[in-house]
MIPAKOL-787454 format. One record per atom (N, C-alpha, C, CB): residue number from 1; residue in one letter; atom name; x, y, z. Coordinates in steps of 0.1 Angstrom, whole numbers, plus 5000, padded with zeros to 4 digits. Glycine has a CB too. Layout:
BEGIN
seq | type | atom | c1 | c2 | c3
NUM | A | CA | X | Y | Z
...
END
This chain:
BEGIN
seq | type | atom | c1 | c2 | c3
1 | X | N | 5007 | 4988 | 4997
1 | X | CA | 4997 | 5002 | 5002
1 | X | C | 5007 | 5018 | 5000
1 | X | CB | 4993 | 4998 | 5021
2 | X | N | 5001 | 5022 | 4990
2 | X | CA | 5016 | 5035 | 4989
2 | X | C | 5005 | 5041 | 4999
2 | X | CB | 5023 | 5047 | 4970
3 | X | N | 5016 | 5053 | 5003
3 | X | CA | 5011 | 5065 | 5015
3 | X | C | 5012 | 5076 | 5006
3 | X | CB | 5021 | 5066 | 5031
4 | X | N | 4999 | 5083 | 5005
4 | X | CA | 4997 | 5096 | 5004
4 | X | C | 4999 | 5113 | 5009
4 | X | CB | 4990 | 5093 | 5003
5 | X | N | 5011 | 5109 | 5017
5 | X | CA | 5015 | 5122 | 5024
5 | X | C | 5019 | 5130 | 5019
5 | X | CB | 5022 | 5122 | 5031
6 | X | N | 5016 | 5144 | 5022
6 | X | CA | 5022 | 5151 | 5015
6 | X | C | 5029 | 5164 | 5024
6 | X | CB | 5012 | 5155 | 5004
7 | X | N | 5039 | 5164 | 5027
7 | X | CA | 5054 | 5172 | 5035
7 | X | C | 5053 | 5188 | 5031
7 | X | CB | 5074 | 5164 | 5027
8 | X | N | 5055 | 5191 | 5039
8 | X | CA | 5061 | 5212 | 5035
8 | X | C | 5077 | 5208 | 5035
8 | X | CB | 5057 | 5229 | 5054
9 | X | N | 5087 | 5211 | 5020
9 | X | CA | 5094 | 5211 | 5023
9 | X | C | 5100 | 5217 | 5036
9 | X | CB | 5096 | 5212 | 5014
10 | X | N | 5114 | 5211 | 5036
10 | X | CA | 5121 | 5222 | 5048
10 | X | C | 5129 | 5235 | 5040
10 | X | CB | 5132 | 5214 | 5059
11 | X | N | 5120 | 5246 | 5040
11 | X | CA | 5120 | 5258 | 5035
11 | X | C | 5137 | 5264 | 5046
11 | X | CB | 5103 | 5266 | 5038
12 | X | N | 5141 | 5261 | 5049
12 | X | CA | 5154 | 5265 | 5056
12 | X | C | 5166 | 5264 | 5051
12 | X | CB | 5155 | 5260 | 5067
13 | X | N | 5163 | 5251 | 5043
13 | X | CA | 5174 | 5244 | 5034
13 | X | C | 5174 | 5246 | 5019
13 | X | CB | 5171 | 5229 | 5034
14 | X | N | 5163 | 5251 | 5016
14 | X | CA | 5157 | 5258 | 5002
14 | X | C | 5165 | 5267 | 4996
14 | X | CB | 5144 | 5267 | 5003
15 | X | N | 5176 | 5269 | 4989
15 | X | CA | 5186 | 5275 | 4984
15 | X | C | 5176 | 5294 | 4979
15 | X | CB | 5194 | 5263 | 4970
16 | X | N | 5180 | 5302 | 4986
16 | X | CA | 5171 | 5313 | 4986
16 | X | C | 5158 | 5321 | 4990
16 | X | CB | 5170 | 5313 | 4979
17 | X | N | 5162 | 5307 | 5003
17 | X | CA | 5145 | 5309 | 5009
17 | X | C | 5149 | 5312 | 5022
17 | X | CB | 5133 | 5293 | 5008
18 | X | N | 5147 | 5321 | 5030
18 | X | CA | 5151 | 5320 | 5045
18 | X | C | 5139 | 5321 | 5052
18 | X | CB | 5160 | 5330 | 5049
19 | X | N | 5121 | 5320 | 5051
19 | X | CA | 5117 | 5317 | 5054
19 | X | C | 5102 | 5305 | 5050
19 | X | CB | 5120 | 5325 | 5059
20 | X | N | 5094 | 5305 | 5059
20 | X | CA | 5080 | 5296 | 5055
20 | X | C | 5074 | 5306 | 5042
20 | X | CB | 5066 | 5293 | 5072
21 | X | N | 5063 | 5304 | 5037
21 | X | CA | 5058 | 5309 | 5029
21 | X | C | 5044 | 5315 | 5039
21 | X | CB | 5057 | 5299 | 5015
22 | X | N | 5044 | 5328 | 5032
22 | X | CA | 5026 | 5336 | 5048
22 | X | C | 5024 | 5340 | 5039
22 | X | CB | 5025 | 5351 | 5064
23 | X | N | 5009 | 5333 | 5042
23 | X | CA | 4999 | 5337 | 5036
23 | X | C | 4985 | 5343 | 5042
23 | X | CB | 4997 | 5329 | 5031
24 | X | N | 4982 | 5351 | 5038
24 | X | CA | 4969 | 5362 | 5034
24 | X | C | 4958 | 5353 | 5031
24 | X | CB | 4972 | 5372 | 5019
25 | X | N | 4947 | 5349 | 5040
25 | X | CA | 4933 | 5336 | 5036
25 | X | C | 4923 | 5351 | 5040
25 | X | CB | 4930 | 5314 | 5053
26 | X | N | 4915 | 5354 | 5029
26 | X | CA | 4900 | 5365 | 5034
26 | X | C | 4892 | 5353 | 5032
26 | X | CB | 4893 | 5381 | 5023
27 | X | N | 4883 | 5352 | 5040
27 | X | CA | 4873 | 5345 | 5040
27 | X | C | 4857 | 5348 | 5053
27 | X | CB | 4881 | 5330 | 5041
28 | X | N | 4850 | 5350 | 5048
28 | X | CA | 4836 | 5356 | 5060
28 | X | C | 4833 | 5342 | 5067
28 | X | CB | 4818 | 5364 | 5050
29 | X | N | 4839 | 5334 | 5063
29 | X | CA | 4833 | 5317 | 5072
29 | X | C | 4841 | 5315 | 5079
29 | X | CB | 4831 | 5303 | 5065
30 | X | N | 4842 | 5321 | 5092
30 | X | CA | 4850 | 5321 | 5100
30 | X | C | 4851 | 5306 | 5109
30 | X | CB | 4846 | 5332 | 5107
31 | X | N | 4847 | 5297 | 5107
31 | X | CA | 4849 | 5281 | 5104
31 | X | C | 4860 | 5274 | 5095
31 | X | CB | 4836 | 5277 | 5098
32 | X | N | 4857 | 5282 | 5084
32 | X | CA | 4874 | 5279 | 5073
32 | X | C | 4884 | 5285 | 5081
32 | X | CB | 4875 | 5288 | 5054
33 | X | N | 4880 | 5300 | 5081
33 | X | CA | 4889 | 5302 | 5085
33 | X | C | 4900 | 5298 | 5097
33 | X | CB | 4886 | 5310 | 5085
34 | X | N | 4894 | 5297 | 5105
34 | X | CA | 4902 | 5286 | 5120
34 | X | C | 4909 | 5274 | 5114
34 | X | CB | 4890 | 5277 | 5133
35 | X | N | 4901 | 5264 | 5104
35 | X | CA | 4902 | 5251 | 5095
35 | X | C | 4917 | 5254 | 5090
35 | X | CB | 4889 | 5249 | 5079
36 | X | N | 4917 | 5263 | 5079
36 | X | CA | 4929 | 5266 | 5072
36 | X | C | 4941 | 5271 | 5081
36 | X | CB | 4926 | 5276 | 5062
37 | X | N | 4939 | 5276 | 5090
37 | X | CA | 4946 | 5282 | 5098
37 | X | C | 4956 | 5268 | 5107
37 | X | CB | 4935 | 5292 | 5108
38 | X | N | 4947 | 5259 | 5111
38 | X | CA | 4952 | 5247 | 5114
38 | X | C | 4958 | 5241 | 5111
38 | X | CB | 4948 | 5243 | 5115
39 | X | N | 4951 | 5237 | 5096
39 | X | CA | 4957 | 5224 | 5087
39 | X | C | 4972 | 5231 | 5082
39 | X | CB | 4945 | 5219 | 5071
40 | X | N | 4972 | 5244 | 5076
40 | X | CA | 4987 | 5252 | 5066
40 | X | C | 4997 | 5255 | 5081
40 | X | CB | 4983 | 5273 | 5054
41 | X | N | 4996 | 5261 | 5095
41 | X | CA | 5003 | 5265 | 5107
41 | X | C | 5010 | 5248 | 5106
41 | X | CB | 4992 | 5273 | 5123
42 | X | N | 5000 | 5242 | 5105
42 | X | CA | 5007 | 5221 | 5109
42 | X | C | 5018 | 5218 | 5103
42 | X | CB | 4995 | 5206 | 5103
43 | X | N | 5011 | 5221 | 5089
43 | X | CA | 5021 | 5225 | 5076
43 | X | C | 5040 | 5233 | 5076
43 | X | CB | 5011 | 5237 | 5069
44 | X | N | 5035 | 5239 | 5082
44 | X | CA | 5047 | 5246 | 5086
44 | X | C | 5047 | 5266 | 5078
44 | X | CB | 5061 | 5234 | 5080
45 | X | N | 5035 | 5267 | 5072
45 | X | CA | 5037 | 5278 | 5069
45 | X | C | 5029 | 5290 | 5078
45 | X | CB | 5035 | 5276 | 5058
46 | X | N | 5029 | 5304 | 5076
46 | X | CA | 5021 | 5312 | 5086
46 | X | C | 5010 | 5316 | 5079
46 | X | CB | 5028 | 5324 | 5092
47 | X | N | 5001 | 5317 | 5086
47 | X | CA | 4992 | 5324 | 5081
47 | X | C | 4984 | 5334 | 5089
47 | X | CB | 4986 | 5316 | 5076
48 | X | N | 4980 | 5341 | 5080
48 | X | CA | 4973 | 5357 | 5087
48 | X | C | 4956 | 5352 | 5079
48 | X | CB | 4983 | 5379 | 5078
49 | X | N | 4946 | 5355 | 5087
49 | X | CA | 4933 | 5356 | 5082
49 | X | C | 4926 | 5365 | 5081
49 | X | CB | 4926 | 5349 | 5085
50 | X | N | 4915 | 5370 | 5073
50 | X | CA | 4909 | 5383 | 5076
50 | X | C | 4894 | 5380 | 5073
50 | X | CB | 4916 | 5396 | 5067
51 | X | N | 4879 | 5382 | 5079
51 | X | CA | 4869 | 5383 | 5073
51 | X | C | 4865 | 5388 | 5063
51 | X | CB | 4865 | 5384 | 5078
52 | X | N | 4872 | 5393 | 5062
52 | X | CA | 4862 | 5398 | 5041
52 | X | C | 4877 | 5410 | 5037
52 | X | CB | 4836 | 5413 | 5043
53 | X | N | 4870 | 5409 | 5021
53 | X | CA | 4883 | 5414 | 5013
53 | X | C | 4887 | 5431 | 5018
53 | X | CB | 4879 | 5414 | 4994
54 | X | N | 4875 | 5441 | 5021
54 | X | CA | 4884 | 5451 | 5025
54 | X | C | 4898 | 5450 | 5037
54 | X | CB | 4874 | 5460 | 5030
55 | X | N | 4896 | 5443 | 5047
55 | X | CA | 4906 | 5438 | 5056
55 | X | C | 4914 | 5432 | 5050
55 | X | CB | 4902 | 5430 | 5064
56 | X | N | 4917 | 5424 | 5040
56 | X | CA | 4924 | 5417 | 5033
56 | X | C | 4937 | 5428 | 5025
56 | X | CB | 4914 | 5410 | 5023
57 | X | N | 4929 | 5436 | 5024
57 | X | CA | 4935 | 5449 | 5014
57 | X | C | 4940 | 5455 | 5023
57 | X | CB | 4926 | 5460 | 5005
58 | X | N | 4937 | 5459 | 5029
58 | X | CA | 4940 | 5470 | 5038
58 | X | C | 4953 | 5464 | 5049
58 | X | CB | 4925 | 5474 | 5047
59 | X | N | 4952 | 5451 | 5044
59 | X | CA | 4965 | 5442 | 5054
59 | X | C | 4978 | 5444 | 5042
59 | X | CB | 4961 | 5417 | 5057
60 | X | N | 4970 | 5442 | 5022
60 | X | CA | 4982 | 5442 | 5017
60 | X | C | 4987 | 5455 | 5016
60 | X | CB | 4981 | 5437 | 5006
61 | X | N | 4979 | 5466 | 5020
61 | X | CA | 4983 | 5479 | 5014
61 | X | C | 4994 | 5479 | 5026
61 | X | CB | 4971 | 5493 | 5012
62 | X | N | 4994 | 5478 | 5039
62 | X | CA | 5002 | 5485 | 5050
62 | X | C | 5016 | 5469 | 5046
62 | X | CB | 4990 | 5488 | 5072
63 | X | N | 5016 | 5458 | 5043
63 | X | CA | 5029 | 5455 | 5041
63 | X | C | 5029 | 5443 | 5027
63 | X | CB | 5035 | 5449 | 5056
64 | X | N | 5025 | 5447 | 5019
64 | X | CA | 5023 | 5441 | 5010
64 | X | C | 5034 | 5428 | 5003
64 | X | CB | 5021 | 5452 | 5004
65 | X | N | 5049 | 5433 | 5006
65 | X | CA | 5059 | 5427 | 5005
65 | X | C | 5059 | 5410 | 5012
65 | X | CB | 5069 | 5437 | 5009
66 | X | N | 5053 | 5413 | 5024
66 | X | CA | 5056 | 5402 | 5034
66 | X | C | 5039 | 5388 | 5031
66 | X | CB | 5057 | 5412 | 5055
67 | X | N | 5036 | 5392 | 5018
67 | X | CA | 5029 | 5378 | 5012
67 | X | C | 5036 | 5371 | 5002
67 | X | CB | 5016 | 5379 | 5006
68 | X | N | 5034 | 5357 | 5002
68 | X | CA | 5039 | 5352 | 4995
68 | X | C | 5024 | 5350 | 4985
68 | X | CB | 5047 | 5340 | 5000
69 | X | N | 5011 | 5346 | 4987
69 | X | CA | 5000 | 5339 | 4990
69 | X | C | 4985 | 5352 | 4993
69 | X | CB | 5006 | 5329 | 5004
70 | X | N | 4985 | 5351 | 4982
70 | X | CA | 4963 | 5356 | 4992
70 | X | C | 4958 | 5341 | 4988
70 | X | CB | 4946 | 5375 | 4980
71 | X | N | 4951 | 5339 | 4997
71 | X | CA | 4942 | 5331 | 4988
71 | X | C | 4925 | 5339 | 4995
71 | X | CB | 4945 | 5310 | 4992
72 | X | N | 4913 | 5341 | 4982
72 | X | CA | 4903 | 5349 | 4990
72 | X | C | 4895 | 5343 | 4981
72 | X | CB | 4903 | 5366 | 4992
73 | X | N | 4880 | 5344 | 4995
73 | X | CA | 4867 | 5340 | 4987
73 | X | C | 4863 | 5349 | 4977
73 | X | CB | 4855 | 5338 | 4995
74 | X | N | 4854 | 5342 | 4970
74 | X | CA | 4849 | 5357 | 4963
74 | X | C | 4835 | 5364 | 4970
74 | X | CB | 4845 | 5354 | 4947
75 | X | N | 4826 | 5357 | 4971
75 | X | CA | 4819 | 5365 | 4978
75 | X | C | 4819 | 5362 | 4996
75 | X | CB | 4805 | 5363 | 4972
76 | X | N | 4822 | 5382 | 4994
76 | X | CA | 4825 | 5384 | 5006
76 | X | C | 4817 | 5397 | 5010
76 | X | CB | 4840 | 5384 | 5008
77 | X | N | 4814 | 5401 | 5026
77 | X | CA | 4808 | 5415 | 5025
77 | X | C | 4820 | 5427 | 5028
77 | X | CB | 4794 | 5417 | 5036
78 | X | N | 4814 | 5437 | 5023
78 | X | CA | 4824 | 5451 | 5023
78 | X | C | 4837 | 5452 | 5017
78 | X | CB | 4829 | 5454 | 5037
79 | X | N | 4840 | 5441 | 5005
79 | X | CA | 4844 | 5443 | 4990
79 | X | C | 4851 | 5426 | 4989
79 | X | CB | 4858 | 5458 | 4988
80 | X | N | 4843 | 5423 | 4979
80 | X | CA | 4840 | 5416 | 4973
80 | X | C | 4855 | 5408 | 4973
80 | X | CB | 4833 | 5421 | 4962
81 | X | N | 4858 | 5392 | 4964
81 | X | CA | 4871 | 5386 | 4958
81 | X | C | 4872 | 5395 | 4949
81 | X | CB | 4872 | 5370 | 4951
82 | X | N | 4862 | 5395 | 4938
82 | X | CA | 4873 | 5396 | 4922
82 | X | C | 4879 | 5420 | 4929
82 | X | CB | 4853 | 5393 | 4895
83 | X | N | 4873 | 5425 | 4939
83 | X | CA | 4874 | 5438 | 4942
83 | X | C | 4887 | 5437 | 4947
83 | X | CB | 4863 | 5444 | 4950
84 | X | N | 4887 | 5428 | 4957
84 | X | CA | 4899 | 5424 | 4963
84 | X | C | 4915 | 5422 | 4953
84 | X | CB | 4894 | 5411 | 4969
85 | X | N | 4910 | 5411 | 4943
85 | X | CA | 4923 | 5412 | 4931
85 | X | C | 4931 | 5424 | 4926
85 | X | CB | 4920 | 5407 | 4919
86 | X | N | 4914 | 5430 | 4922
86 | X | CA | 4920 | 5439 | 4914
86 | X | C | 4923 | 5452 | 4914
86 | X | CB | 4916 | 5439 | 4908
87 | X | N | 4924 | 5452 | 4935
87 | X | CA | 4932 | 5461 | 4938
87 | X | C | 4945 | 5456 | 4942
87 | X | CB | 4926 | 5469 | 4947
88 | X | N | 4945 | 5448 | 4948
88 | X | CA | 4959 | 5442 | 4953
88 | X | C | 4968 | 5443 | 4936
88 | X | CB | 4957 | 5419 | 4962
89 | X | N | 4964 | 5437 | 4931
89 | X | CA | 4972 | 5443 | 4918
89 | X | C | 4977 | 5449 | 4908
89 | X | CB | 4972 | 5442 | 4914
90 | X | N | 4971 | 5464 | 4920
90 | X | CA | 4977 | 5479 | 4918
90 | X | C | 4989 | 5481 | 4925
90 | X | CB | 4967 | 5490 | 4923
91 | X | N | 4987 | 5476 | 4939
91 | X | CA | 5003 | 5474 | 4950
91 | X | C | 5012 | 5467 | 4944
91 | X | CB | 5003 | 5464 | 4965
92 | X | N | 5023 | 5470 | 4950
92 | X | CA | 5034 | 5463 | 4947
92 | X | C | 5034 | 5451 | 4954
92 | X | CB | 5046 | 5470 | 4951
93 | X | N | 5024 | 5442 | 4956
93 | X | CA | 5021 | 5430 | 4957
93 | X | C | 5025 | 5420 | 4951
93 | X | CB | 5012 | 5430 | 4958
94 | X | N | 5038 | 5414 | 4947
94 | X | CA | 5040 | 5406 | 4933
94 | X | C | 5039 | 5390 | 4942
94 | X | CB | 5057 | 5410 | 4923
95 | X | N | 5030 | 5390 | 4951
95 | X | CA | 5025 | 5369 | 4953
95 | X | C | 5019 | 5369 | 4944
95 | X | CB | 5014 | 5361 | 4965
96 | X | N | 5014 | 5351 | 4949
96 | X | CA | 5008 | 5343 | 4942
96 | X | C | 4991 | 5349 | 4948
96 | X | CB | 5015 | 5325 | 4944
97 | X | N | 4980 | 5346 | 4939
97 | X | CA | 4966 | 5346 | 4943
97 | X | C | 4959 | 5335 | 4941
97 | X | CB | 4959 | 5354 | 4936
98 | X | N | 4952 | 5325 | 4951
98 | X | CA | 4940 | 5314 | 4948
98 | X | C | 4930 | 5322 | 4952
98 | X | CB | 4939 | 5299 | 4955
99 | X | N | 4921 | 5316 | 4940
99 | X | CA | 4904 | 5318 | 4949
99 | X | C | 4895 | 5309 | 4948
99 | X | CB | 4895 | 5331 | 4946
100 | X | N | 4885 | 5307 | 4964
100 | X | CA | 4883 | 5297 | 4959
100 | X | C | 4864 | 5304 | 4959
100 | X | CB | 4891 | 5282 | 4969
101 | X | N | 4859 | 5296 | 4955
101 | X | CA | 4844 | 5302 | 4950
101 | X | C | 4837 | 5287 | 4949
101 | X | CB | 4845 | 5313 | 4933
102 | X | N | 4818 | 5290 | 4952
102 | X | CA | 4810 | 5278 | 4952
102 | X | C | 4804 | 5283 | 4944
102 | X | CB | 4804 | 5271 | 4962
103 | X | N | 4803 | 5294 | 4932
103 | X | CA | 4799 | 5295 | 4921
103 | X | C | 4804 | 5308 | 4912
103 | X | CB | 4788 | 5295 | 4924
104 | X | N | 4812 | 5305 | 4897
104 | X | CA | 4814 | 5316 | 4893
104 | X | C | 4808 | 5315 | 4876
104 | X | CB | 4830 | 5320 | 4897
105 | X | N | 4807 | 5326 | 4874
105 | X | CA | 4804 | 5324 | 4855
105 | X | C | 4813 | 5325 | 4847
105 | X | CB | 4795 | 5333 | 4847
106 | X | N | 4815 | 5320 | 4841
106 | X | CA | 4827 | 5323 | 4830
106 | X | C | 4828 | 5335 | 4825
106 | X | CB | 4827 | 5314 | 4817
107 | X | N | 4822 | 5349 | 4827
107 | X | CA | 4827 | 5361 | 4834
107 | X | C | 4828 | 5364 | 4838
107 | X | CB | 4827 | 5367 | 4835
108 | X | N | 4828 | 5361 | 4845
108 | X | CA | 4841 | 5358 | 4863
108 | X | C | 4852 | 5357 | 4866
108 | X | CB | 4841 | 5347 | 4870
109 | X | N | 4854 | 5343 | 4858
109 | X | CA | 4862 | 5337 | 4853
109 | X | C | 4874 | 5345 | 4846
109 | X | CB | 4856 | 5329 | 4846
110 | X | N | 4869 | 5349 | 4837
110 | X | CA | 4878 | 5356 | 4829
110 | X | C | 4883 | 5371 | 4829
110 | X | CB | 4872 | 5353 | 4818
111 | X | N | 4871 | 5378 | 4842
111 | X | CA | 4884 | 5388 | 4844
111 | X | C | 4885 | 5383 | 4858
111 | X | CB | 4882 | 5407 | 4843
112 | X | N | 4887 | 5373 | 4867
112 | X | CA | 4897 | 5368 | 4878
112 | X | C | 4911 | 5368 | 4870
112 | X | CB | 4893 | 5353 | 4884
113 | X | N | 4910 | 5361 | 4852
113 | X | CA | 4920 | 5353 | 4848
113 | X | C | 4934 | 5371 | 4844
113 | X | CB | 4911 | 5340 | 4831
114 | X | N | 4921 | 5376 | 4839
114 | X | CA | 4926 | 5388 | 4837
114 | X | C | 4933 | 5399 | 4843
114 | X | CB | 4920 | 5393 | 4833
115 | X | N | 4926 | 5398 | 4856
115 | X | CA | 4931 | 5404 | 4870
115 | X | C | 4948 | 5400 | 4873
115 | X | CB | 4920 | 5396 | 4884
116 | X | N | 4951 | 5389 | 4866
116 | X | CA | 4963 | 5377 | 4873
116 | X | C | 4960 | 5370 | 4885
116 | X | CB | 4976 | 5383 | 4878
117 | X | N | 4950 | 5362 | 4883
117 | X | CA | 4949 | 5354 | 4891
117 | X | C | 4954 | 5336 | 4890
117 | X | CB | 4937 | 5356 | 4894
118 | X | N | 4962 | 5328 | 4894
118 | X | CA | 4971 | 5322 | 4894
118 | X | C | 4960 | 5309 | 4894
118 | X | CB | 4981 | 5325 | 4904
119 | X | N | 4950 | 5310 | 4904
119 | X | CA | 4943 | 5295 | 4905
119 | X | C | 4928 | 5295 | 4909
119 | X | CB | 4951 | 5285 | 4916
120 | X | N | 4919 | 5293 | 4904
120 | X | CA | 4906 | 5292 | 4912
120 | X | C | 4903 | 5279 | 4911
120 | X | CB | 4895 | 5301 | 4907
121 | X | N | 4901 | 5277 | 4924
121 | X | CA | 4894 | 5268 | 4933
121 | X | C | 4881 | 5263 | 4935
121 | X | CB | 4897 | 5272 | 4942
122 | X | N | 4868 | 5253 | 4930
122 | X | CA | 4863 | 5254 | 4933
122 | X | C | 4859 | 5250 | 4947
122 | X | CB | 4860 | 5253 | 4926
123 | X | N | 4848 | 5257 | 4956
123 | X | CA | 4847 | 5254 | 4965
123 | X | C | 4838 | 5237 | 4970
123 | X | CB | 4843 | 5265 | 4966
124 | X | N | 4838 | 5225 | 4977
124 | X | CA | 4844 | 5227 | 4987
124 | X | C | 4860 | 5223 | 4988
124 | X | CB | 4837 | 5222 | 4995
125 | X | N | 4870 | 5230 | 4996
125 | X | CA | 4884 | 5226 | 4993
125 | X | C | 4886 | 5220 | 5004
125 | X | CB | 4894 | 5237 | 4989
126 | X | N | 4894 | 5205 | 5000
126 | X | CA | 4893 | 5195 | 5012
126 | X | C | 4907 | 5201 | 5015
126 | X | CB | 4890 | 5175 | 5011
127 | X | N | 4911 | 5197 | 5029
127 | X | CA | 4926 | 5205 | 5034
127 | X | C | 4937 | 5195 | 5021
127 | X | CB | 4932 | 5199 | 5057
128 | X | N | 4939 | 5180 | 5025
128 | X | CA | 4940 | 5178 | 5015
128 | X | C | 4949 | 5182 | 5003
128 | X | CB | 4932 | 5180 | 5015
129 | X | N | 4937 | 5183 | 4991
129 | X | CA | 4944 | 5190 | 4984
129 | X | C | 4953 | 5206 | 4979
129 | X | CB | 4938 | 5187 | 4978
130 | X | N | 4946 | 5214 | 4990
130 | X | CA | 4956 | 5229 | 4991
130 | X | C | 4967 | 5224 | 4996
130 | X | CB | 4952 | 5243 | 5002
131 | X | N | 4966 | 5214 | 5007
131 | X | CA | 4984 | 5211 | 5007
131 | X | C | 4991 | 5205 | 5000
131 | X | CB | 4989 | 5206 | 5015
132 | X | N | 4989 | 5195 | 4988
132 | X | CA | 4991 | 5189 | 4975
132 | X | C | 4998 | 5205 | 4969
132 | X | CB | 4975 | 5182 | 4967
133 | X | N | 4984 | 5215 | 4965
133 | X | CA | 4988 | 5228 | 4957
133 | X | C | 5001 | 5231 | 4955
133 | X | CB | 4983 | 5240 | 4964
134 | X | N | 4999 | 5237 | 4975
134 | X | CA | 5008 | 5245 | 4981
134 | X | C | 5022 | 5243 | 4983
134 | X | CB | 5004 | 5247 | 4990
135 | X | N | 5029 | 5231 | 4987
135 | X | CA | 5033 | 5226 | 4980
135 | X | C | 5042 | 5226 | 4968
135 | X | CB | 5026 | 5223 | 4979
136 | X | N | 5033 | 5224 | 4959
136 | X | CA | 5041 | 5226 | 4945
136 | X | C | 5044 | 5238 | 4938
136 | X | CB | 5035 | 5222 | 4937
137 | X | N | 5040 | 5245 | 4945
137 | X | CA | 5036 | 5259 | 4941
137 | X | C | 5047 | 5261 | 4946
137 | X | CB | 5023 | 5267 | 4945
138 | X | N | 5049 | 5265 | 4957
138 | X | CA | 5061 | 5267 | 4961
138 | X | C | 5073 | 5266 | 4962
138 | X | CB | 5061 | 5267 | 4964
139 | X | N | 5071 | 5251 | 4962
139 | X | CA | 5086 | 5241 | 4961
139 | X | C | 5088 | 5241 | 4943
139 | X | CB | 5085 | 5219 | 4969
140 | X | N | 5083 | 5245 | 4936
140 | X | CA | 5088 | 5252 | 4920
140 | X | C | 5086 | 5258 | 4914
140 | X | CB | 5089 | 5248 | 4912
141 | X | N | 5082 | 5269 | 4922
141 | X | CA | 5074 | 5278 | 4916
141 | X | C | 5067 | 5284 | 4908
141 | X | CB | 5076 | 5281 | 4917
142 | X | N | 5063 | 5274 | 4903
142 | X | CA | 5054 | 5274 | 4891
142 | X | C | 5042 | 5279 | 4893
142 | X | CB | 5053 | 5263 | 4887
143 | X | N | 5028 | 5273 | 4884
143 | X | CA | 5020 | 5272 | 4882
143 | X | C | 5014 | 5259 | 4882
143 | X | CB | 5020 | 5278 | 4876
144 | X | N | 5000 | 5257 | 4890
144 | X | CA | 4994 | 5246 | 4892
144 | X | C | 4984 | 5241 | 4884
144 | X | CB | 4990 | 5248 | 4902
145 | X | N | 4983 | 5228 | 4877
145 | X | CA | 4974 | 5228 | 4867
145 | X | C | 4960 | 5219 | 4882
145 | X | CB | 4981 | 5215 | 4847
146 | X | N | 4951 | 5220 | 4872
146 | X | CA | 4941 | 5216 | 4876
146 | X | C | 4936 | 5205 | 4878
146 | X | CB | 4935 | 5221 | 4873
147 | X | N | 4927 | 5197 | 4887
147 | X | CA | 4928 | 5183 | 4887
147 | X | C | 4927 | 5177 | 4880
147 | X | CB | 4924 | 5177 | 4892
148 | X | N | 4935 | 5161 | 4871
148 | X | CA | 4928 | 5159 | 4858
148 | X | C | 4923 | 5144 | 4865
148 | X | CB | 4940 | 5160 | 4841
149 | X | N | 4914 | 5137 | 4853
149 | X | CA | 4917 | 5121 | 4854
149 | X | C | 4926 | 5114 | 4861
149 | X | CB | 4920 | 5117 | 4843
150 | X | N | 4941 | 5114 | 4858
150 | X | CA | 4948 | 5102 | 4859
150 | X | C | 4953 | 5109 | 4876
150 | X | CB | 4961 | 5099 | 4844
151 | X | N | 4949 | 5118 | 4877
151 | X | CA | 4952 | 5117 | 4895
151 | X | C | 4950 | 5136 | 4898
151 | X | CB | 4974 | 5108 | 4900
152 | X | N | 4964 | 5138 | 4910
152 | X | CA | 4955 | 5153 | 4915
152 | X | C | 4959 | 5163 | 4909
152 | X | CB | 4957 | 5159 | 4930
153 | X | N | 4960 | 5176 | 4917
153 | X | CA | 4974 | 5192 | 4910
153 | X | C | 4980 | 5186 | 4906
153 | X | CB | 4985 | 5203 | 4919
154 | X | N | 4987 | 5192 | 4896
154 | X | CA | 5002 | 5188 | 4893
154 | X | C | 5003 | 5201 | 4887
154 | X | CB | 5006 | 5174 | 4884
155 | X | N | 5018 | 5202 | 4883
155 | X | CA | 5023 | 5218 | 4878
155 | X | C | 5025 | 5213 | 4869
155 | X | CB | 5034 | 5228 | 4883
156 | X | N | 5028 | 5227 | 4856
156 | X | CA | 5018 | 5226 | 4845
156 | X | C | 5040 | 5229 | 4840
156 | X | CB | 4996 | 5241 | 4843
157 | X | N | 5047 | 5223 | 4835
157 | X | CA | 5059 | 5221 | 4829
157 | X | C | 5057 | 5238 | 4828
157 | X | CB | 5061 | 5209 | 4815
158 | X | N | 5050 | 5247 | 4815
158 | X | CA | 5052 | 5259 | 4810
158 | X | C | 5054 | 5271 | 4817
158 | X | CB | 5044 | 5262 | 4802
159 | X | N | 5044 | 5267 | 4831
159 | X | CA | 5041 | 5274 | 4839
159 | X | C | 5032 | 5285 | 4839
159 | X | CB | 5050 | 5277 | 4840
160 | X | N | 5018 | 5279 | 4825
160 | X | CA | 5008 | 5285 | 4821
160 | X | C | 4999 | 5288 | 4832
160 | X | CB | 5003 | 5278 | 4811
161 | X | N | 4993 | 5290 | 4829
161 | X | CA | 4978 | 5296 | 4838
161 | X | C | 4968 | 5286 | 4834
161 | X | CB | 4972 | 5314 | 4834
162 | X | N | 4962 | 5284 | 4842
162 | X | CA | 4948 | 5267 | 4843
162 | X | C | 4941 | 5271 | 4851
162 | X | CB | 4952 | 5247 | 4849
163 | X | N | 4928 | 5268 | 4845
163 | X | CA | 4916 | 5278 | 4855
163 | X | C | 4910 | 5259 | 4862
163 | X | CB | 4897 | 5291 | 4839
164 | X | N | 4903 | 5263 | 4872
164 | X | CA | 4893 | 5248 | 4876
164 | X | C | 4883 | 5256 | 4887
164 | X | CB | 4905 | 5232 | 4886
165 | X | N | 4871 | 5255 | 4875
165 | X | CA | 4859 | 5258 | 4879
165 | X | C | 4849 | 5248 | 4875
165 | X | CB | 4856 | 5270 | 4875
END
């Protein structure tokens, strides 16, 4: 029997890496923020959570270089995910962006793509799936391909964007 355990790389020994990736996670569902904080902290990531897009934007405005990844829900009060992404891309924030959503139209997906989102994942997001994606994202520094019939998400060798919706 083969084990399917995903482990975070030792960032201290990775060339050019001084610290674990720092993630900003915006979601109005407190239970999801708590769950992913537990899961990702155990994996060695540093994670900050906020309850809406406005709080995330304010955090990015204060320290855009602090974060390696922004994960955002689409439907949130005060500032939705798309408006957050649009404004974040106007900042000197150079991190990657992942969007979680239970529903997005093709038009909305295209708008996210036009604003530099690296990956869109449909809810529900299972912790194991997110762990696999993040390990691939941060160890190879490339884009993550969507789930395929032959297995879990994997990196695209060409670094191109893909959209799982």
